[in-house]
C-alpha positions as CSV (number, residue, x, y, z in Angstrom):
1,X,-34.9,-28.0,21.5
2,X,-33.2,-24.8,22.3
3,X,-30.8,-25.5,25.2
4,X,-29.5,-22.0,26.3
5,X,-26.0,-21.8,27.6
6,X,-26.4,-19.6,30.6
7,X,-22.7,-19.3,31.1
8,X,-23.0,-17.0,34.1
9,X,-25.2,-19.5,36.0
10,X,-24.1,-22.7,37.8
11,X,-24.5,-25.7,35.6
12,X,-26.5,-27.6,38.2
13,X,-29.1,-24.7,38.1
14,X,-29.3,-24.9,34.3
15,X,-29.8,-28.6,34.5
16,X,-32.5,-28.3,37.2
17,X,-34.6,-25.8,35.3
18,X,-37.9,-27.5,34.4
19,X,-37.5,-27.6,30.6
20,X,-39.6,-30.8,30.3
21,X,-42.5,-29.1,32.2
22,X,-42.1,-26.0,30.0
23,X,-42.4,-28.1,26.8
24,X,-45.4,-30.0,28.3
25,X,-47.2,-26.7,28.8
26,X,-46.3,-25.7,25.3
27,X,-47.7,-29.0,24.0
28,X,-50.9,-28.6,26.0
29,X,-51.5,-25.2,24.5
30,X,-50.8,-26.2,20.9
31,X,-53.2,-29.2,21.3
32,X,-55.9,-26.8,22.5
33,X,-55.2,-24.5,19.5
34,X,-55.5,-27.4,17.1
35,X,-58.7,-28.7,18.8
36,X,-60.3,-25.2,18.5
37,X,-59.2,-24.9,14.8
38,X,-60.9,-28.2,14.0
39,X,-64.2,-27.7,15.9
40,X,-64.8,-24.0,16.7
41,X,-66.9,-21.9,14.3
42,X,-65.8,-18.8,16.3
43,X,-62.3,-19.6,17.7
44,X,-61.4,-18.1,21.1
45,X,-58.3,-16.4,19.7
46,X,-57.8,-14.6,16.3
47,X,-54.6,-16.5,15.9
48,X,-56.6,-19.7,15.3
49,X,-58.7,-18.1,12.6
50,X,-55.6,-16.9,10.8
51,X,-53.8,-20.2,11.0
52,X,-56.8,-22.6,10.9
53,X,-55.5,-24.8,8.0
54,X,-51.9,-25.2,9.3
55,X,-53.3,-26.1,12.7
56,X,-55.8,-28.6,11.3
57,X,-53.3,-30.5,9.1
58,X,-50.7,-30.6,11.8
59,X,-49.6,-34.1,13.0
60,X,-48.8,-35.4,16.5
61,X,-45.1,-35.4,15.5
62,X,-45.1,-31.8,14.2
63,X,-47.0,-30.6,17.3
64,X,-44.4,-32.2,19.6
65,X,-41.7,-30.6,17.6
66,X,-43.4,-27.2,17.8
67,X,-43.7,-27.6,21.5
68,X,-40.0,-28.3,22.0
69,X,-39.0,-24.7,22.4
70,X,-36.7,-23.4,25.1
71,X,-39.1,-20.6,25.7
72,X,-42.7,-20.7,27.0
73,X,-45.3,-20.3,24.3
74,X,-48.0,-19.6,26.9
75,X,-48.6,-16.4,28.8
76,X,-50.6,-15.6,32.0
77,X,-50.1,-11.9,32.5
78,X,-46.5,-12.6,33.3
79,X,-45.5,-9.1,32.2
80,X,-48.2,-7.3,34.1
81,X,-47.2,-6.8,37.8
82,X,-50.1,-4.5,38.5
83,X,-52.6,-7.2,37.6
84,X,-50.8,-9.7,39.8
85,X,-50.7,-7.3,42.7
86,X,-54.4,-6.6,42.3
87,X,-55.6,-10.2,42.1
88,X,-53.4,-11.4,44.9
89,X,-54.4,-8.6,47.2
90,X,-58.1,-9.3,46.6
91,X,-58.3,-13.1,46.1
92,X,-62.1,-13.3,46.5
93,X,-62.9,-10.5,44.0
94,X,-64.1,-11.5,40.5
95,X,-62.1,-9.6,37.9
96,X,-63.4,-9.0,34.4
97,X,-61.4,-10.5,31.6
98,X,-61.6,-7.2,29.6
99,X,-62.6,-6.6,26.0
100,X,-61.0,-8.7,23.4
101,X,-59.7,-11.2,25.9
102,X,-60.3,-14.7,24.5
103,X,-60.3,-17.8,26.6
104,X,-60.0,-21.6,26.1
105,X,-63.1,-23.6,27.2
106,X,-63.4,-23.7,31.0
107,X,-62.2,-27.2,31.8
108,X,-59.3,-27.3,29.4
109,X,-58.4,-23.7,30.3
110,X,-58.3,-24.4,34.0
111,X,-56.0,-27.4,33.3
112,X,-53.7,-25.3,31.2
113,X,-53.7,-22.5,33.7
114,X,-52.9,-24.9,36.5
115,X,-50.0,-26.5,34.6
116,X,-48.7,-23.0,33.6
117,X,-48.8,-21.8,37.2
118,X,-47.1,-24.9,38.5
119,X,-44.3,-24.5,35.9
120,X,-43.9,-20.8,36.8
121,X,-43.8,-21.5,40.5
122,X,-41.1,-24.2,40.1
123,X,-39.1,-22.1,37.6
124,X,-38.8,-19.1,39.9
125,X,-37.8,-21.3,42.8
126,X,-35.0,-22.8,40.6
127,X,-33.7,-19.6,39.1
128,X,-35.7,-16.4,39.0
129,X,-33.6,-14.7,36.4
130,X,-33.6,-17.6,34.0
131,X,-37.4,-17.9,34.5
132,X,-37.7,-14.2,33.7
133,X,-36.0,-14.7,30.3
134,X,-37.6,-18.0,29.2
135,X,-41.1,-17.3,30.6
136,X,-41.1,-13.6,29.6
137,X,-41.8,-12.8,33.3
138,X,-41.5,-9.4,35.0
139,X,-39.1,-9.5,38.0
140,X,-41.9,-8.3,40.4
141,X,-44.3,-11.0,39.0
142,X,-41.6,-13.6,39.7
143,X,-41.4,-12.4,43.3
144,X,-45.1,-12.5,43.7
145,X,-45.4,-16.0,42.2
146,X,-42.6,-17.3,44.4
147,X,-44.5,-16.2,47.4
148,X,-47.7,-17.9,46.3
149,X,-48.4,-21.0,48.3
150,X,-48.7,-24.2,46.2
151,X,-52.0,-24.9,47.9
152,X,-53.4,-21.7,46.2
153,X,-52.5,-22.7,42.7
154,X,-55.6,-24.8,41.9
155,X,-58.0,-22.1,43.2
156,X,-56.1,-19.3,41.4
157,X,-56.2,-21.3,38.1
158,X,-59.9,-21.9,38.5
159,X,-60.6,-18.2,39.1
160,X,-58.3,-16.7,36.5
161,X,-58.0,-19.3,33.8
162,X,-59.3,-16.8,31.2
163,X,-56.0,-15.0,31.5
164,X,-54.0,-18.0,30.1
165,X,-53.5,-17.6,26.4
166,X,-51.0,-18.4,23.7
167,X,-48.0,-16.1,23.9
168,X,-47.9,-13.6,21.0
169,X,-51.4,-14.4,19.9
170,X,-51.2,-11.4,17.6
171,X,-47.9,-12.6,15.9
172,X,-49.2,-14.9,13.2
173,X,-45.9,-14.6,11.5
174,X,-44.0,-16.3,14.3
175,X,-46.7,-19.0,14.8
176,X,-47.0,-19.6,11.1
177,X,-43.3,-20.0,10.6
178,X,-43.1,-22.4,13.6
179,X,-46.0,-24.5,12.2
180,X,-44.5,-24.6,8.7
181,X,-41.0,-25.6,9.8
182,X,-42.3,-28.4,12.0
183,X,-44.8,-29.6,9.3
184,X,-42.1,-29.8,6.7
185,X,-39.6,-31.7,8.9
186,X,-40.3,-32.3,12.6
187,X,-36.6,-33.2,13.0
188,X,-35.3,-30.1,11.3
189,X,-33.2,-27.6,13.2
190,X,-35.2,-24.7,14.5
191,X,-32.2,-22.8,16.0
192,X,-32.9,-19.6,14.1
193,X,-36.6,-19.6,15.2
194,X,-35.6,-20.2,18.8
195,X,-33.3,-17.2,18.6
196,X,-36.1,-15.2,17.1
197,X,-38.4,-16.2,20.0
198,X,-35.7,-15.0,22.5
199,X,-35.3,-11.7,20.7
200,X,-39.1,-11.1,20.8
201,X,-39.1,-12.0,24.6
202,X,-36.2,-9.6,25.2
203,X,-37.9,-6.9,23.3
204,X,-41.0,-7.4,25.4
205,X,-38.9,-7.3,28.5
206,X,-37.2,-4.1,27.5
207,X,-40.5,-2.4,26.6
208,X,-42.0,-3.4,30.0
209,X,-38.9,-2.2,31.8
210,X,-39.1,1.2,30.1
211,X,-42.8,1.5,31.0
212,X,-41.9,0.8,34.6
213,X,-38.8,3.0,34.5
214,X,-36.6,0.2,35.7
215,X,-33.6,-0.7,33.5
216,X,-31.4,-2.1,36.3
217,X,-33.1,-5.5,36.6
218,X,-33.0,-6.5,33.0
219,X,-31.6,-10.1,32.7
220,X,-29.7,-9.6,29.4
221,X,-26.4,-10.9,30.8
222,X,-28.0,-14.3,31.3
223,X,-29.1,-14.7,27.7
224,X,-27.3,-17.5,25.7
225,X,-23.7,-16.5,25.0
226,X,-24.3,-16.7,21.2
227,X,-27.4,-14.5,21.4
């Protein structure tokens, strides 16, 4: 597992960050991808169609290894502050998922959305900046989630579970490499792949910041010292 050295952060904060919960959410997502690859004629995400065979032949050990990343492999509009503002300001309104937006089956999708939101809420309470890096979360979204009462998480997950999806669902290169490495040797070092994931997240953050015209809040100084 990637264990980032956030040298500018207090060590107790780094230890308190919910890495176990992050990996649990990763594992839940990967299990859903495998299940869909094995039973779905029309998978909910194109990623599954491209990687159907590697997903089908994966083992419990290789899936646990794949889930043991130091970054979140699940997304729920965490880089879209406008969406979060809209849905939180109109909690009773039904929002369309939009064209091309896949979704896990309702029951499992709600469970994954609930676990993802609980992780995000706890992560931003622990360290909002670290959460921004490892969860690929916009600073404004982190603020909005931190103000979300825990009592609203279940209802939010039920209403918006269609927004939870594998991160980088269009990057079959990353997912394919991850599955191949963990299939060949679940105990092999994935250090380079972890760094690649961080680079992709950083690139996503930079692009989002440029779109928003905000370069002052980028958390680059909290990336691992060897990054």
